[in-house]
C-alpha positions as CSV (number, residue, x, y, z in Angstrom):
1,M,-29.2,31.4,-30.9
2,N,-30.6,34.9,-30.0
3,L,-29.8,37.0,-27.0
4,K,-33.0,36.1,-25.1
5,Q,-32.2,32.3,-25.4
6,N,-28.7,32.9,-24.3
7,R,-29.9,34.8,-21.2
8,F,-32.4,32.0,-20.5
9,V,-29.7,29.3,-20.8
10,A,-27.4,31.4,-18.5
11,A,-30.1,31.7,-15.9
12,L,-30.8,28.0,-16.1
13,A,-27.1,27.2,-15.7
14,A,-26.9,29.5,-12.7
15,I,-29.9,27.8,-11.0
16,A,-28.5,24.4,-11.7
17,F,-25.2,25.5,-10.3
18,N,-26.9,26.8,-7.1
19,V,-28.8,23.6,-6.7
20,I,-25.9,21.2,-7.3
21,V,-23.1,23.1,-5.6
22,I,-24.6,25.5,-3.0
23,S,-27.3,23.2,-1.6
24,P,-25.0,20.5,-0.3
25,V,-22.7,23.1,1.2
26,D,-25.7,24.7,3.0
27,S,-26.8,21.2,4.2
28,K,-23.4,20.6,5.7
29,R,-23.2,24.0,7.3
30,H,-26.6,23.7,8.9
31,G,-26.5,20.0,9.6
């Protein structure tokens, strides 16, 4: 796996983390 793929996977993982973890927390905070 080359560096560009690694960076893409890392970005994808960060987005998934944000969606899965931070979104529910935001919903609780605002709701």
